[in-house]
C-alpha positions in Angstrom: 122.7 -51.9 -68.0 120.9 -55.0 -68.8 122.5 -58.3 -69.1 122.3 -58.6 -72.8 124.0 -55.3 -73.0 126.4 -56.2 -70.5 127.3 -59.4 -72.5 127.7 -57.7 -76.1 130.5 -55.2 -74.0 132.0 -58.4 -72.8 132.3 -59.6 -76.5 134.0 -56.2 -77.3 136.5 -56.6 -74.4 137.1 -60.4 -75.3 138.1 -58.8 -79.0 140.2 -56.2 -77.6 141.8 -58.6 -75.3 142.5 -61.1 -78.6 143.7 -58.2 -80.6 146.0 -57.1 -78.0 147.3 -60.6 -77.7 147.9 -60.7 -81.3 149.9 -57.5 -81.2 151.8 -58.7 -78.1 153.2 -61.3 -80.1 153.7 -58.8 -83.3 155.4 -56.4 -80.9 158.4 -58.9 -80.5 159.0 -58.0 -76.8 158.0 -54.5 -77.1 160.7 -54.0 -79.3 158.6 -52.7 -82.3 157.0 -49.4 -81.7 153.7 -49.6 -83.7 152.5 -53.1 -82.4 153.6 -52.1 -78.9 151.2 -48.9 -78.9 148.4 -51.0 -80.3 149.1 -53.6 -77.6 149.0 -51.0 -74.9 145.7 -49.0 -76.5 143.7 -52.4 -76.9 144.4 -53.6 -73.3 143.4 -50.6 -71.8 140.5 -50.5 -73.7 139.8 -54.3 -72.9 140.3 -53.5 -69.2 137.7 -50.7 -69.4 135.2 -52.6 -71.2 135.3 -55.2 -68.3 134.9 -52.8 -65.9 131.8 -51.6 -67.3 130.5 -55.4 -67.5 131.4 -55.6 -64.0 128.9 -53.3 -63.2 125.9 -55.6 -64.0 127.8 -59.3 -64.0 129.3 -60.6 -60.8 133.3 -60.3 -61.1 134.0 -64.0 -61.2 131.7 -64.8 -63.8 132.7 -61.6 -65.9 136.5 -63.0 -65.6 135.8 -66.6 -66.0 133.9 -65.7 -69.2 136.2 -63.0 -70.3 139.4 -65.4 -69.8 137.7 -68.8 -71.5 136.5 -66.7 -74.5 139.7 -65.1 -74.6 141.7 -68.1 -74.7 139.8 -69.7 -77.2 140.0 -66.7 -79.3 143.5 -66.1 -79.1 143.9 -69.9 -79.9 142.0 -69.3 -83.1 144.3 -66.1 -84.2 147.5 -68.2 -83.4 146.0 -70.9 -85.9 145.1 -68.4 -88.4 147.8 -65.7 -88.2 150.8 -67.4 -86.8 150.0 -71.0 -88.3 150.2 -72.4 -84.8 148.6 -75.8 -85.0 147.3 -77.4 -81.5 147.9 -80.6 -80.8 145.0 -83.3 -79.5 145.6 -82.4 -75.8 145.4 -78.6 -76.6 142.0 -79.3 -78.4 140.8 -81.3 -75.7 141.9 -78.7 -73.3 139.8 -75.7 -75.4 136.7 -78.1 -75.3 137.0 -78.4 -71.4 137.1 -74.5 -71.1 134.3 -73.9 -73.6 132.3 -76.4 -71.4 133.4 -74.4 -68.3 132.5 -70.9 -69.6 128.8 -72.3 -70.6 128.5 -74.1 -67.3 129.2 -70.7 -65.6 127.1 -68.7 -67.5 124.2 -71.3 -67.9 123.8 -73.1 -64.9 126.0 -71.1 -62.1 124.1 -69.2 -59.7 125.4 -66.1 -57.5 123.9 -64.5 -54.5 
């Protein structure tokens, strides 16, 4: 698999991971059946997608990219779905996370 395809699958993993986070919030501590099942299904799909990505992209870069993008996406879900507005320091931290993901992917090299 080429890097382009691997990054498409990484985006799918981010979407599944972000969905799992949203469903987990809705599951209310896994006390609601349907959101709990959806959490489990999406997290398994997410991990499967990440395992495919790691065939082409080094594990450190894969996970750094996944974690950073998932944090940003989950924050956006929190804003949109749960009306959780970040403060100034949270926004600053998110900007640093985005910067880190860009640095790792655009400037980082692996041997």
